[in-house]
C-alpha positions in Angstrom: -21.3 11.5 -1.5 -18.2 10.1 0.4 -17.7 6.5 0.8 -19.3 4.8 3.8 -16.6 5.1 6.8 -17.8 1.7 8.2 -15.9 -0.4 5.2 -12.9 1.4 5.8 -13.2 0.8 9.6 -13.9 -2.9 8.9 -10.9 -3.3 6.8 -8.6 -0.9 9.2 -9.7 -3.0 12.4 -8.8 -6.5 10.6 -5.6 -5.1 9.6 -4.9 -3.9 13.3 -5.6 -6.9 15.0 -3.4 -8.8 12.7 -0.5 -6.5 12.8 -0.3 -6.0 16.3 0.6 -2.0 16.1 3.0 -1.1 18.3 1.4 2.2 19.5 -1.2 0.0 21.1 1.3 -1.8 23.1 1.6 2.0 25.2 -2.1 2.9 24.6 -4.4 -0.1 25.1 -7.5 1.3 24.8 -6.7 3.2 21.4 -8.3 1.1 18.7 -6.0 2.0 15.6 -9.1 1.3 13.1 -11.5 3.5 14.7 -8.9 6.5 14.9 -8.0 6.1 11.6 -11.6 6.4 10.1 -12.2 9.7 12.0 -8.6 10.9 11.3 -9.8 11.0 7.7 -12.4 13.9 8.6 -9.5 16.1 9.2 -7.0 14.9 6.3 -9.7 15.1 3.7 -10.5 19.0 5.1 -6.8 19.9 4.5 -6.8 17.9 1.0 -9.7 20.2 0.1 -8.0 23.2 0.9 -4.6 22.9 0.0 -2.6 25.1 -2.1 -1.0 24.0 -5.3 2.5 22.6 -5.0 1.9 21.6 -1.0 4.1 19.2 0.7 2.1 16.1 1.9 3.3 14.3 4.9 2.2 10.8 5.1 2.5 7.6 7.2 2.5 6.7 10.8 2.8 8.5 13.8 6.0 10.0 12.9 4.3 12.0 10.0 1.4 13.0 12.1 3.2 14.5 14.8 4.9 16.7 12.6 3.4 20.3 12.8 1.1 21.4 9.8 2.1 25.1 10.9 5.6 24.3 9.5 6.6 25.0 5.6 9.0 22.8 3.6 10.7 24.4 0.9 8.6 27.9 1.4 5.4 25.3 0.7 2.6 24.9 3.3 2.1 21.3 4.7 -1.0 18.9 4.4 -0.4 16.4 7.3 -1.9 12.6 6.3 -0.1 11.2 9.1 -2.0 8.4 11.0 -1.0 7.3 14.2 -0.4 3.4 14.6 -0.3 2.7 11.1 1.7 -0.2 9.4 2.2 0.0 5.8 -0.6 -2.3 5.0 -2.8 -0.1 6.9 -2.0 2.8 5.5 -2.0 1.4 2.2 -5.8 0.3 2.8 -6.6 3.8 4.0 -5.3 5.6 0.8 -8.3 4.7 -1.6 -10.7 6.5 1.0 -8.6 9.7 0.0 -9.1 12.1 -2.9 -6.5 14.3 -4.2 -8.4 17.4 -5.9 -5.1 19.5 -5.8 -1.8 18.3 -6.9 0.9 18.1 -4.5 4.5 19.4 -5.2 6.2 17.0 -2.8 4.8 13.7 -0.8 6.9 12.6 2.0 6.1 9.0 3.4 7.4 7.8 6.9 6.1 4.4 7.4 7.7 1.5 9.1 7.9 1.7 12.8 4.7 0.0 13.6 5.8 -2.8 11.7 8.4 -4.1 13.5 7.1 -5.7 16.6 9.2 -8.5 17.2 6.5 -11.1 17.6 5.5 -10.6 14.0 9.2 -11.6 13.0 9.7 -8.8 10.6 13.1 -10.1 9.5 11.6 -13.1 8.0 11.5 -12.7 4.2 7.9 -13.4 3.5 7.1 -10.3 6.1 9.7 -7.8 4.7 8.7 -8.8 1.3 4.8 -8.0 2.1 6.2 -4.4 3.8 8.1 -3.5 0.6 5.1 -4.4 -1.4 2.7 -2.2 0.6 5.3 0.5 0.3 5.5 0.5 -3.0 1.8 0.6 -3.6 1.8 3.8 -1.5 4.6 5.4 -3.5 2.2 4.7 -6.7 -0.4 6.3 -5.4 1.3 9.2 -4.4 3.4 9.4 -8.0 0.0 9.8 -9.3 -1.1 12.7 -7.4 2.6 14.7 -6.7 5.4 15.7 -8.7 7.9 14.0 -6.4 8.0 11.2 -3.6 10.4 11.3 -1.0 10.3 7.9 1.3 12.3 8.4 4.3 14.5 5.9 6.1 12.6 4.1 9.5 13.2 6.2 12.4 15.9 4.7 15.4 14.0 3.3 18.3 14.5 3.8 22.1 16.3 1.0 23.6 13.5 0.5 26.1 11.6 -1.6 23.5 14.2 -3.7 22.6 12.1 -6.8 24.1 9.0 -5.7 22.0 10.5 -4.6 18.6 13.2 -6.1 16.4 15.7 -3.3 16.5 17.9 -5.0 13.5 14.7 -4.4 11.0 15.3 -0.6 11.4 18.4 -1.0 9.2 16.8 -3.7 7.4 13.9 -2.1 6.4 15.5 1.1 5.6 17.7 -0.6 2.9 14.7 -1.9 1.4 12.7 1.3 0.8 16.3 2.5 -0.3 16.4 0.2 -2.8 12.6 0.1 -3.9 13.2 3.9 -4.3 16.1 3.2 -6.7 13.7 0.6 -8.7 10.4 2.3 -9.0 11.4 6.1 -9.1 11.0 7.8 -5.5 13.6 9.5 -3.7 15.0 8.1 -0.5 15.9 10.3 2.4 17.2 9.7 6.0 16.4 12.6 8.2 17.1 10.6 11.1 20.8 10.2 10.4 22.1 12.1 13.3 19.8 10.5 15.9 21.2 6.8 15.1 23.2 5.0 17.5 25.4 3.4 14.7 23.6 0.4 13.1 22.2 -1.0 16.3 18.6 0.2 15.1 18.2 2.2 18.3 18.4 6.1 18.7 21.3 7.9 20.7 20.4 8.9 24.2 17.8 11.8 24.2 16.7 10.9 20.9 13.1 9.3 21.7 10.3 9.7 23.6 8.5 6.8 25.2 10.6 4.6 22.7 8.5 5.0 19.9 8.4 8.7 18.8 11.0 11.5 18.7 11.9 14.0 21.2 11.5 16.5 18.4 10.1 16.8 15.1 11.5 19.9 13.5 14.9 18.8 12.9 13.4 16.1 10.5 11.9 18.6 8.6 14.9 20.5 8.8 17.1 17.9 7.3 14.9 16.8 4.5 14.6 20.8 3.6 18.3 20.6 3.4 18.4 17.5 0.9 15.3 18.5 -1.3 15.8 22.3 -1.5 19.0 23.5 -0.3 18.9 27.2 -1.4 15.5 27.3 -0.2 15.8 30.9 2.0 12.5 29.8 3.8 13.6 26.2 4.7 12.6 25.3 8.1 
């Protein structure tokens, strides 16, 4: 029998309240904790029906907005993204998931919702906690997949300059890169062509509503070029 959803809801709701999820800034009626619990239903279904060697797309809305109809390196996608999740929220959700079929690659994109300015993301203790949560997620994915890739944090839209700490985009990306070197995951930046230098912001037209990208298919194409440059079926 599956675990009772109420336990996950209680944890996630508390986590969201303390984290101040960025998604909520633009959708005040959206309860990220409750949404995550219901989102588990779809994720579990995909995991149960997954083909061996599938690509797990994980993380926040930057992951969830990837189309599961795409393929990466010729392999099907299982989309386990949860809109609004911080690293802490996503780490807390993972124990609620089982992986009956081993993934070929797990790709994690997380961090956007951790960069709200009032939470002081550049404070050393806050940044350290983010890194620890990401390390925990990576450890879980290493147990259920052959390869773990963690992407850089995507750029923000300039309209969010007063709400988010744009400088933390590069700072957190560098932390992720160093973490992967240390614990054995692969770092990738499929957003490099969208960045306005080291500002943390995207180039004009790169973002929709400040938080999300205008187009997500190029991200998968860039990842495929890095992970499987010779795969004829790469998107």
